N, C-alpha and C positions, 0 to 999 in steps of 0.2 A: 504494500500500500504506500503510495506516495502522497505526501501532503506538505503544504507550506505552513510553517509556523514562525511567527514573528515574536521575538521576545525583547522586552526592554526592562531594565532594572533601574529603579530610582530609590534613593535612601532618604528617609525622614527620621531624624533623631535615632530611635532604636528600632524603628520599623522600616521595612523595605517594601517596595511595590514592584511587582512583576506583571507584565502584560503579555498575554498569549493571544494570538490570532489563529483561530481554528477554522479551516475550510470544511465544507460539507464533503463527506466521502460517499460517492455514489455506490460503491461496492457494498459497504456495510450499512449504507443508508442512515448514517449518523455522523456525529462529530467526534474526533479523536480525544475525548475527555480524559482518557487514562493518563495522558501526559500531565494534566493538572493534578490528578489524583496522586500520581507518583511524586510529583514535585512537592506536594503538601505533607508527605509522610513525616518528615522530621522538622516540621514547622508549626508554630502556633499561629493559626490563621485568624486575623482580626476582621477581615471583610473580603467578600468576593462580589465584584460588580460585573455582571455580564451585559454585553451590548450586541444585539443582532444587527447585521448590516449586509447589504448586497453590493457587490462590485462587479460591473460588467455582467450582470445576471447571475453571478455565482453567490450562494449564501455563505456567510461567515459568522462566527461568534468571536467577539473580542472579549477577553475575560481579564479583569484587573484583580490581582490577588495582593492584599496588604497583609504582611506577615512579619514574624520574628523568627529567627533561627533558634531552635531548641538545642541548647548545649548539653552535653553529657559530661558526667564526672570530672575528669581532669580538665576538660575545656572550660568548665565553669570556674575552676580555680584559676586557670590561666587568664580568664577574663577579669579577674580582680586587679585592682591597682597594686603597686608595690607594698604599700602600708597594709592593705587588707590581706595580701598573701602572707606577710610576716605575722599578722595576728592569727590567721588561719593555722600557720605552722606552730605558733605558741599554744594555741588551743589543742592541737593534735598532740603536742608534747605533754601538756598537762594531762590529757585523757590517757595517754599511754602510761605515764608514771602512776596515775591513780589506779588504773586497771591492774598494773603489776602489784601495787601495794595491797589491793583488796583481793587479788587473785581471780579476776574475771576477764572475759574478752572485752576489748575496747568498744565494740559495737553495742554492748549492753549499757554502757554509759551514754553514748550518743553516736550517731552515724556521721560520716563525712558530710552528708547532705544537711544534717542538722547543724553541724559546725559552720558550714557555708552560710546557712540562713542566719545564724547568730552574728556572723561577721557582717553580712549585708544589712541586718537590722540594727547593728551596733547596740546589742543588748547590754545595757549598763544598769539594769534593775531586774529584780526577780519578776516583776509584773511584765516587763518587756520580753522576758524569756518565755513566758507563756504563749507568745505569738508564734513561737517556733513549733512547727508541726511535730507532734509526738512528745512535747514537753507540757505535761499536765501538772497537777498539784504534786503528785508523788515524786516524779522525776525532778521537778523544780526544788522540792524540799530536800531531796537526797543530794543533788549535784549543783543546784543553782548558785549558791553562794560562792564556791570556788571559781565557777565559770565566770560569773559577773565580776568577781574580784580580778580575775586575769584580764578581762576586757577593760575594766576601769584602769588597772595598772598600766596597761599598754597605752591607753590614750593619755594618761598622766605623764608617762615618759615622753610621748610624742610632743605634748604641750610644752614640757620643760625643754626639750631639745629645740623646739621652735622658738622659744623666748630667749634661749642662750645664744642662738646663732643669728637671729635677726631682731632688730629693734624696729617697731612700727614707726612709720612716718608721723609727724605731728598732725593731729586731727584725724588719724586713721581709725576706723572702727575695728576693734580687736574682738574676734570671735572667741568665746570661752574655750571651745574645743575646735581647733583648726581642721580636724578630719571629719567633721559632721557632714 
């Protein structure tokens, strides 16, 4: 089967837009929509806007797909900035040390995905830790304080490093936590 497909990619902040142009296929008596289905497999689709048109008597569908790429495991960690990657590594180290100390596997304390979420949410309170999927009352009571302390200590260190290395200009607005 031969068909013409036009693709364009545009980037908007964290979302991207891809446009497909699908010609009618007389043999299958349909449009080759499996191309779009395959494309969307590893993406979070925000919207799909179809537009039917004819050109020189031939029917086409133009389909705009607005999406975000869904990252997996290590790709999510690589997507963090340097400070966030350092915090992630510190949390993993705390988790490993605590697991050895109490004699349990690390994943029983929390998963890498949960650590990643803690870093992204900047959990500096027990209440904010409850926003992390899988961190309810029991797990927060059991592990919350040392996790929150690790995150607070990290940001305190960063704030001290920031004030020691740079003095704000006169009249500048100084953020309490520069990594918020």
